[in-house]
N, C-alpha and C positions, 0 to 999 in steps of 0.2 A: 748465952742470952738470946741467941737467934731462935732456939727452940721455944723459949718462953714467949717471945714476940709472936711466933707462929701460932702458938696455942691461944694467945689473947686475940689474935686476928681471927682465928677459927671461931672462937666463942662470939666475937662481934659479928662475924658473918652469919652464924646460925641464928643470932638474935635479931638480925635486921634483914636478912635475905628471905623474902616471902617464898621464892621458888624452892629454896632448900628446906624451909619449914614445912611446906606442903609435901615435898618429896619424902621427908622423914616421917611425917604423919601417915602418908599413904603406905609406905613400906612397913611401918609398925602395924597398921591395920591389916594389911595383907598377911603378914607373918602370923598374927594372932588368929586370923580367920583360917589360914591353912593349917595351923597347929590344931585348932578345935575341930574342923570339919573336912580337912583335905580339899578345900575349895577356896578359890580366890574370885570374888564377885566381879562380874563384867562391869558393873557401874563404877567400881574402883579403878580398874585398869583403863577402861575407855574414858571415864571422866578425868582421870589423872593425865592420860596422854593428851586429851583435848586441852586441858589447862596448860600443860607444858608447851604444846605447839603454839597456842595463842599467846601465852606469856613470853615465850622465847622470841616470838615474832615482834611483839609490841614493845618489849623491854630492851631489845637490842638497839645499838646505835644505828645500825643499818638493818631495817626489817628483813630484807632478803637474806642477809647473812644469818640473822637469828632464826629465820624459818629453815634455812638450809641446815643449820646445826641441829635444830630440834628434829627435823625429819630424818637427817642422817643418823642421829643417835637412835631414833625409833627403829630405823632400818637395820642398824648394826645389832641392836638388842634382839630384834625379831630373827634376823638371819642366823645369828649364832645359836639360837635355841631351837628353831623349828626342826632341824634334822633329828633332834632327840624326841620331839613329839611324833614325827613321821614314823620312826622305828618303834614307838610305843613305850619309851622309858621315861617320858615326862608328860605332864598334863598341859592342856592348852592354856590354863590359867597362868602357869609358870612362864610360858612363852610370852603371853601378853604382859605379864608383870615386868619381865626384863625389857621388853620393847618400851613400855611406859617409862621405866627408869632411864633408859637410853635417851628418850625424848627430853628429859629434864637435864641431862648432863652432857649431851653431845656425843658425836661418834668416837672421838679419841678416848674420852673417859669411859664411854660405854664398853669399848673393847677391853679396857683394863678391868672394869666392873665384872664383865663376863669371866675373865681370868680369876679374879678374886672369888667370884661365885662358885666356880668349879673347884677351887681350893677348899672353900667352906663346905661344899657338898661332899668332897672326898673325906674331909675330917669328920663331918657329921655321919657319913655312911660307916666309917670305921668305928666311931663311938657307938653307933646303933648296933653294928654287928657284934662288937665286944659285949655290949649290954645284953644282947639276945643269945650270946654264946654261939654265934653262927659265922665266925670269921672264915673258916675253911669253906663253907658254902658260898659266902660272898666272893671269895677269891676265885673259886671254881666258876661262878657265874660271870665274873669279869673275863676270865680266860676264854670261856665259851663264847661270850659276846664278841670279843676281839677276833677269835677265829671265824665266827660267823660273818662278821663284817668283811674280813679279808677274803673269805671264800666267795661270798656273794658279790664282792667287787670284781673278782676274777671271772666269775661266771656271768655277771651282768644282770643279777636279779636284785630286787629290793631286800635289804637286810631286815630281819625282824629281831627286835630287842626284847620281845615278849618271852617271858619264862613262865613255866607252870607254877601254880600256887604252892605246890610242895617244894619247889626249888627256891622260891622267893624268901628273902630274909625279912620281908615286910615293906611297908610303904614309908617313904620319907617325905615329910612336908617341905618340899624344896623352896617354897616361898620364904621360909626362914633363911635359907642359904642365900637366896637372891637378895634379901634385905641386908643380911650381914655383909655379903660381898660388895654391894653397892655402897653401904655406909663406910666400909673400910677404904674403898677407892676414893670416896669424897674426902675423907679425913686425910688419907695419904697424899692426895692431890693438893689439898689446902696446906699441908705441912711441907710440901715440896719434895716428897719422896718419889712421886711418880709424875 
């Protein structure tokens, strides 16, 4: 019966919590945009982050705590993803989307959302590679990237995650993975699993 109560509470939260409704709408919009055009618009990420920061500050019992949570989540989301942008394996829109989601859910949940996002990304990459019949190429790319990161760390140079077009298995709209990972984290948190 506790699971049923948790599900009913989740549905009530989704129906009454403006912050969660806005977050889900923004994530869905970003996922569709990334799927169609491999782009996540700045108006969506910056507008969503601004809404989350203002709402988090004003809706909290203590505005300073609300602001700290929103800014902390934004920072965690940004910091977790920016290294992948720097080495060239992720777009700037993906980094901004994760930062925006973090601003909505706070630093602790943002860290879990990043973890779920990476899991969703790994599953999506495997499905994509299987569909393209390029699993061996993908695994070779992962091995080469890991070796490159280790070697560049030992030598002290910036690693490059870029691979040639002939070696790539294709582009993955990672905004979908970010949306899925964040939604799973919100649901798991609400149901008491994380």
